[in-house]
Each structure stands twice: as C-alpha cells, then as structure tokens.
C-alpha positions in Angstrom: 178.6 52.8 -79.7 178.6 56.4 -80.9 176.9 59.1 -78.8 173.3 58.6 -79.8 172.4 62.3 -79.4 175.4 63.7 -81.5 174.8 64.5 -85.1 178.4 65.6 -85.7 181.1 63.1 -86.7 184.0 63.2 -84.3 187.4 61.4 -84.2 186.9 57.8 -82.9 183.3 57.6 -84.1 182.1 54.6 -86.1 180.6 55.6 -89.4 178.8 53.6 -92.0 180.2 54.6 -95.4 177.5 53.9 -98.0 178.5 53.6 -101.7 175.2 51.8 -102.7 172.6 49.7 -101.0 174.8 46.6 -101.3 178.1 48.3 -100.7 178.5 49.7 -97.2 181.5 49.8 -94.9 181.6 50.2 -91.1 184.8 52.2 -90.3 186.2 54.1 -87.3 187.2 57.7 -88.1 190.9 58.4 -87.3 192.5 61.8 -88.0 195.0 61.9 -90.8 194.0 58.5 -92.0 192.0 57.2 -95.0 189.8 54.3 -95.9 190.7 52.6 -99.2 188.1 50.9 -101.5 188.0 49.9 -105.2 186.3 53.2 -105.8 189.2 55.2 -104.4 190.0 56.3 -100.8 188.1 58.5 -98.4 190.0 60.9 -96.2 188.7 60.8 -92.6 189.7 64.4 -92.2 186.9 65.2 -94.7 184.4 63.7 -92.3 185.4 65.1 -88.9 183.2 67.9 -87.9 180.6 67.2 -90.6 177.0 66.1 -90.0 176.1 62.4 -90.2 174.4 62.0 -93.5 176.9 64.1 -95.4 178.3 63.1 -98.8 182.0 63.0 -99.5 184.0 62.3 -102.7 186.6 59.6 -102.8 190.0 60.2 -104.6 188.3 58.8 -107.7 185.4 61.2 -107.5 182.8 58.6 -106.3 180.2 59.7 -103.8 180.0 58.1 -100.3 177.4 58.9 -97.7 178.5 58.9 -94.1 175.7 57.5 -92.0 175.3 57.0 -88.3 175.4 53.2 -87.7 172.2 51.5 -86.5 172.1 48.4 -84.2 171.5 46.3 -87.3 174.8 47.6 -88.8 176.8 46.5 -85.8 175.2 43.1 -86.0 175.5 42.5 -89.7 179.0 43.9 -89.9 180.2 42.0 -86.8 183.2 39.6 -86.9 181.8 36.1 -87.0 182.8 32.5 -86.6 179.3 31.1 -86.6 176.1 31.8 -88.5 174.4 34.8 -86.9 170.7 35.5 -86.5 169.1 37.8 -89.1 167.6 41.1 -87.9 164.1 39.8 -88.8 164.4 37.1 -86.2 166.3 39.2 -83.6 163.5 41.9 -83.8 160.8 39.3 -83.1 162.7 37.7 -80.3 163.3 41.0 -78.6 159.6 41.9 -79.0 158.3 38.5 -77.8 160.7 38.4 -74.8 159.1 41.6 -73.4 162.5 43.0 -72.3 163.4 46.6 -72.0 165.6 49.0 -69.9 166.5 47.3 -66.6 165.6 43.8 -67.6 167.9 40.9 -66.6 168.2 38.3 -69.4 169.9 34.9 -69.7 171.1 34.0 -73.1 172.6 30.7 -74.5 174.7 30.2 -76.6 176.6 33.4 -77.2 178.1 32.4 -80.5 179.9 35.5 -81.8 177.5 37.8 -80.0 174.9 39.0 -82.6 171.9 38.3 -80.3 173.9 39.4 -77.2 174.6 42.8 -78.8 170.9 43.3 -79.5 169.8 42.2 -76.0 172.5 44.5 -74.4 171.2 47.4 -76.5 167.7 47.0 -75.2 168.4 46.3 -71.5 170.7 49.3 -70.9 171.3 51.5 -69.0 170.6 49.5 -65.8 169.8 46.0 -67.1 172.2 43.1 -67.7 172.6 40.1 -70.1 174.2 36.9 -68.8 175.3 35.0 -71.8 176.4 31.3 -71.6 178.9 29.8 -74.1 181.1 26.7 -73.9 183.4 27.7 -76.8 186.0 30.2 -75.4 187.1 31.3 -78.8 183.5 32.4 -79.7 183.4 34.4 -76.4 186.5 36.4 -77.4 185.0 37.3 -80.7 181.7 38.2 -79.0 183.4 40.5 -76.6 185.1 42.3 -79.4 181.8 42.8 -81.1 180.2 44.1 -77.9 183.1 46.5 -77.3 182.9 47.9 -80.9 179.2 48.5 -80.4 179.8 50.2 -77.0 177.7 47.6 -75.2 180.2 45.5 -73.3 179.3 47.1 -69.9 175.8 45.6 -70.2 176.7 41.9 -70.8 178.5 39.3 -68.8 179.9 36.4 -70.8 180.0 33.1 -69.0 182.2 30.2 -70.2 179.8 27.6 -68.8 177.5 24.8 -70.0 174.0 26.1 -69.6 172.5 22.6 -69.9 174.1 21.9 -66.4 172.4 24.9 -64.8 171.7 28.6 -64.7 173.4 30.6 -61.9 171.0 33.6 -61.9 167.5 33.8 -60.3 164.5 36.1 -60.8 165.4 36.5 -64.5 163.0 38.4 -66.8 163.7 36.3 -69.9 165.7 33.3 -71.1 166.8 33.4 -74.8 168.0 30.1 -76.3 169.9 29.5 -79.5 171.5 26.1 -79.2 171.0 22.6 -80.5 169.4 21.1 -77.4 167.1 23.8 -75.9 164.9 21.2 -74.1 167.8 20.3 -71.8 167.8 23.9 -70.5 164.0 24.3 -69.9 164.0 22.9 -66.3 166.9 25.3 -65.5 165.0 28.2 -67.1 161.9 27.3 -65.1 164.0 27.7 -61.9 165.7 30.9 -63.0 162.7 32.8 -64.4 160.4 35.1 -62.5 156.8 34.0 -62.4 155.3 34.9 -65.9 158.8 35.4 -67.2 159.4 34.6 -70.9 161.4 31.8 -72.6 162.2 32.3 -76.2 163.9 29.5 -78.2 165.3 29.8 -81.8 165.7 26.5 -83.6 166.5 25.8 -87.3 164.7 22.4 -87.5 161.1 21.4 -86.8 162.2 18.3 -84.9 164.0 20.6 -82.4 160.8 22.6 -82.0 158.6 19.5 -81.4 160.9 18.3 -78.6 161.2 21.8 -77.1 157.4 22.3 -77.0 156.8 18.9 -75.5 159.3 19.7 -72.7 157.8 23.1 -72.1 154.4 21.5 -71.6 156.0 18.9 -69.2 157.4 21.8 -67.2 154.2 23.7 -66.8 155.0 26.5 -69.2 152.0 28.2 -70.7 151.1 30.5 -73.7 153.3 28.4 -75.9 153.6 29.5 -79.5 155.9 28.8 -82.5 156.3 31.1 -85.5 158.5 31.4 -88.6 159.4 34.8 -90.0 159.9 35.2 -93.7 161.1 38.5 -95.2 160.9 39.5 -98.9 162.2 42.7 -100.3 160.6 44.7 -103.1 162.2 46.0 -106.2 160.7 49.5 -106.5 160.7 51.2 -109.9 157.8 53.0 -111.5 156.0 50.5 -113.8 158.2 47.6 -112.8 157.7 47.2 -109.1 157.7 43.6 -108.0 159.0 41.3 -105.3 162.7 40.6 -105.4 163.8 37.3 -106.9 165.9 36.4 -103.9 164.5 36.6 -100.3 165.5 35.8 -96.8 163.2 32.8 -96.3 163.6 30.1 -93.7 166.2 30.8 -91.1 164.6 29.2 -88.0 161.5 28.8 -85.9 160.9 30.9 -82.8 159.1 29.3 -79.9 157.9 31.4 -77.0 156.4 30.4 -73.6 155.7 31.9 -70.2 156.5 30.5 -66.8 153.3 29.6 -64.9 153.1 28.8 -61.2 152.2 25.2 -60.4 150.1 26.0 -57.4 146.5 27.1 -58.1 145.3 30.3 -56.6 141.9 29.7 -55.0 139.2 32.3 -55.5 137.2 32.9 -52.3 133.4 32.8 -52.8 131.6 36.2 -52.5 
C-alpha cells in the first residue's frame, strides 16, 4: 500500500484514476509509461511529483482525477475467482469482531482475499491474520491481492481444512465465510481467548439456523444475527430520491462470544 502519510504521487505508487463515479481505474505509476482508456491515454509522467487529488487531461482532453486509493478500492478492484464480500458487510464484521492493531485473527475461507485484506489492514503493525483455504489456486490470487495492497506481511495463508482443526491458540477473533461454519465452531471455541469473538457470514438462513444452534450447544453467548442493506441516493436539487438499484441481501452476519463453562462463585460479604 502507498505511504499513508505522503500526499505526493511517486513512481511505483498505486493511484485511483477517476473519470466518473462509475469509471475508476486502479493503476501503478511507472515513469515514461501511459494508461490507455476509451477516453484517451494518461501519461504517468504528468502525475509524478503532483499532489493526490490533482486533475490531469488525457490525450483526448478528458479530465481524470488522481486519488489516493482507500482500503475499499483495493478490495473492490482486486483480482477475483470467487464472489467477494461487499464493503458494507466487511465494515460490520470488522466492527463486530472488536479487532484492532495487534490482534491475532483466524479467518476461513480465504477465497481471493477481500476479507483477508481488510483484516490485515486493521491488525497491523504488530497483529496477524491466519487465513485457512483448501483451494490452492485461490490462495495464489489472494496473496497477489495482499501484496498489491502492501499487506502481505500481516497475513499467513494456510492451505488447510479448517473443519479439521485450528492450529492457533489465544486468538482474539475467528471470522468464518464458508458453507459449513457449524463444523468449525468447536475448533473456534478451543482457539479463542475467553470472551473472544466469532463472526460468521452466511448467504442463506438455513446456514444461520444451524450455526446458531451449534453456537448455543458450545456455550457461546451474546449471539446475534443481522443483515445489512445499503441503498444509495440520487442527489439533485428538486429530484433527490433513493436510487432504483441497491445492494440489498448479500448475506447474514452472526456474532457470538466465547464464555467460560465454569461458573465463578461470588463470595458472600
């Protein structure tokens, strides 16, 4: 990922070239090279040394704004072989998980690394994400996405079946995005710290029901399931209204905390 403190575009930086709200391009700046679009080409030499947020003209005279990429840009512009989570769900999962700098997190499955990228961003500089995935080809794509975002040092990709077991102990959070999360819950119980968080993302309600039942059987507490719907607004004076299309159902997010099975006795006064 680019130097977060720098406001100057340098060779090798990733830049989000914005033509319009729906037409953006994540490109790496290389001296003496250009980026070609249907609206003409943009010379990278015109960007080097300029401030992020500057506007440049293409060879056809079209304006492009050179923006500093955000985490969502790295995720939404990532190479993918699987359906990725939307930022709306990723944001809730990160918030509900309680993770931050220094956290140790187990994730399964990796897919092509959208959630992994977000988790790695939030646990750095001294935390770590252990991401389980049985498909080796997905892992290779995920590592490329992590490297492009500058976050590969904060994640360990494991080509293992998480339903068989979790290697790590004293984990702060377990994040699940797989078809059979209930098979992982006993392993998550053993891996988590006391009061540690489990967060499961499932597209169908049948998966949720079985997951919640298994959480209860394994003495998890504070169990909750939510769905996040996001609708954009078309903003124009006198014509402002909700957009016709919206990002509606993508999945259900189930959260729970590990509780100790032994009961702490309170001594009488």
